[in-house]
N, C-alpha and C positions, 0 to 999 in steps of 0.2 A: 732250425734252432729248436731244440727240445727244452720245454719248460722245466722238466725234472732235472736237467743237467745244469741249469743256471744256479749261480750262487744264491744262498738264502736271502741276502740283502737285496739283490735285484728282483727276486721273486716277490719279496715283501713290497717293494716300491711299485711293481707292476700291479699287484693286487690292490694296493691303496689307490693308485691312479684309476684303475678300472672301476673301483667302488665309487670314487668321487664322480667320475664321468657318468656312471649309472644313476647316482642320486640327482645330479644336475639335469640329466635327461628326463628323469621321472618328474622333477619339479617343473621343468619347462613344459612338458606335455600336459601335466595337471593344470597349470596356469592357463594354457591355451584352451583346454576343455571348459574350465570355469568361466573364462572371460569371453568365450566365443560369441555367445548371444548378446552380452553386454556391449561389445564393440559394434555389433550390427545394429542394435537398438539405438545406440548413441549416434551413429551415422544416419540412420533412418529418421531420427527425431531431431536432427541438428537445427531444423528451423524452429522448433518449439523449445526454447530454453526458459525455464521457470525456476525461480528461487523462492523458498519459503523463508521468511525473515521474522525475527522477534525484535520488538522495539525499534520501529521505523520512525525516523524524523525526516520530514521533507520541508523545504523552505524555498521561497523565491525571493531573491534580492537582486536588484539591478542598480548600478550607480549609487551605492550606499543607501538605497531605499528598499526597505523590506515590504513586500506585498502580502505575504501569508506564510504561515507555518503550520504544519500538521504533525501530530504525534499519534502513532498507532501501536497498540500492544503487539499485534501480529499482522502479517500480510503476505501476499504473494506478488512477486515482480515478474512480469513477462517481458523479456528484453526485446523480442521481435515486435510486439504490439506497442511497447512503451507504456504499459498500463500497470499501475500498482493497485491491487485489491486490498483494502485495509479493513481491519476489525478493531472495534473499540477505539474510535477516533476522537481526538480532541484537538483544538487548534484556535488560531486567531487570524483575522484579516486586519490589515493595517492601512492607514491613510496618513501620510506625512510622518511615517515612523512611529505612530501611536496606535495602540489597539483600539479599533473602532467596533469590532464585532468578534465575539468568542463563540465557539460552537462545540457541541458534543454529539456524537452519533454512534449507533451500533455498527454501521458499515459505511464504507465510502470507496471511491475510486479516484485515482489521479491519472490523467492521460498526459504523458510528457510530450507527445507529439502535438496535441491540440492545446495543451496548457490549461485544461479545465479540470475542475474538481466537482465531483458529485457525491453528496451525502444522502444516505437513505436508511430507513428504519430507525424510528425513535430519535429524530433529529431535534436538538434543543439549541436555541441561539439566544445570546444576550447581546443587545446593542449597547453602545456607549452611553446612551441617554436613559438606560434602565428598562427599555422595552424588551420583553421576552417573547420568543416565538417558538412554537412547536410545529413541526411539519413531518410529513412522510418522506419528502425528498427536497433537497436543495441543490441547485446547480449554479456554479460560479464559473464564468468563462474567462474573464480577465479583469484587470483593475479598471478598465474603461467601460465595461458593460454592466448592466444591472444584474443583480442576483435574483434568480427565480426560485421560489419555494412553492411546492404543490402538495395537495393531499392533506385533509383534516387539519387545516391551519388554525391555530389558536394564538392570538396576539393579546398580550396583556402588558399594561403599564401600571404597576402598583394597584391601587384600588380605583384608579381614575378611568381606565379603559379596558374593555374586554371585547374582542372581536373574533368571530369565526368566519372562515372563508374556504374556498377551494384552491385559491392561488393568490400569491403575493409577489409583487415585483419591487425589489429594493433598489434605490438609486445607487450609482457607483460611489457616491460620497457617503452612503449609509445614513443619510439624514432624512430621506423621504421614502414613502412606500405607497404602493397602489394595491388595493385588495379587490379581487374580482370573484364572481361565481358564488351565488347563494350566500351572500354576506349578511351577517347579523352583527351589529355593533351596539355596544352599550357603553354610554359615557356617564360617569358618576361625578357628582360634585364633591370635592374634597372638603369635608366639614372639620374645621380645626377648632 
């Protein structure tokens, strides 16, 4: 079959078909070249999946009882480790569906496998009864365990109480606390 002897219409269709096949082959080869390393990296790192998220809200509720809630401006979620790394964290701890303690911290983590929350760097806490607490680190394990705060503790209740310590242990009911390690407490009389 001689190409020159074919009718113009058939030659036109053959040229168009060959052009389309060439363009599709070029696009397919280019896509393979561009994504070759991407596919290998994705398979090699399939165990390490991490997502960067803006505006994270985490909460724990069981049987219509809320235990805690956390809001974070930004964070990273590692699905294999089950850990959220949080930035600019604010939140609340609850007892009997009432806020008993609110907090704010520069950084924090939530471990979904263990169910614990750790706040660190510039942690500020306000208790229901008006006591405020500053600490370097706060660790909450679950609603039945005490909360442990450590590092440069400063406890204040209005103008009545000012304490500094290395560590504070807050009861699960958030109504009592124990301070330890180089503690200095000053209690003032409220003069009305």
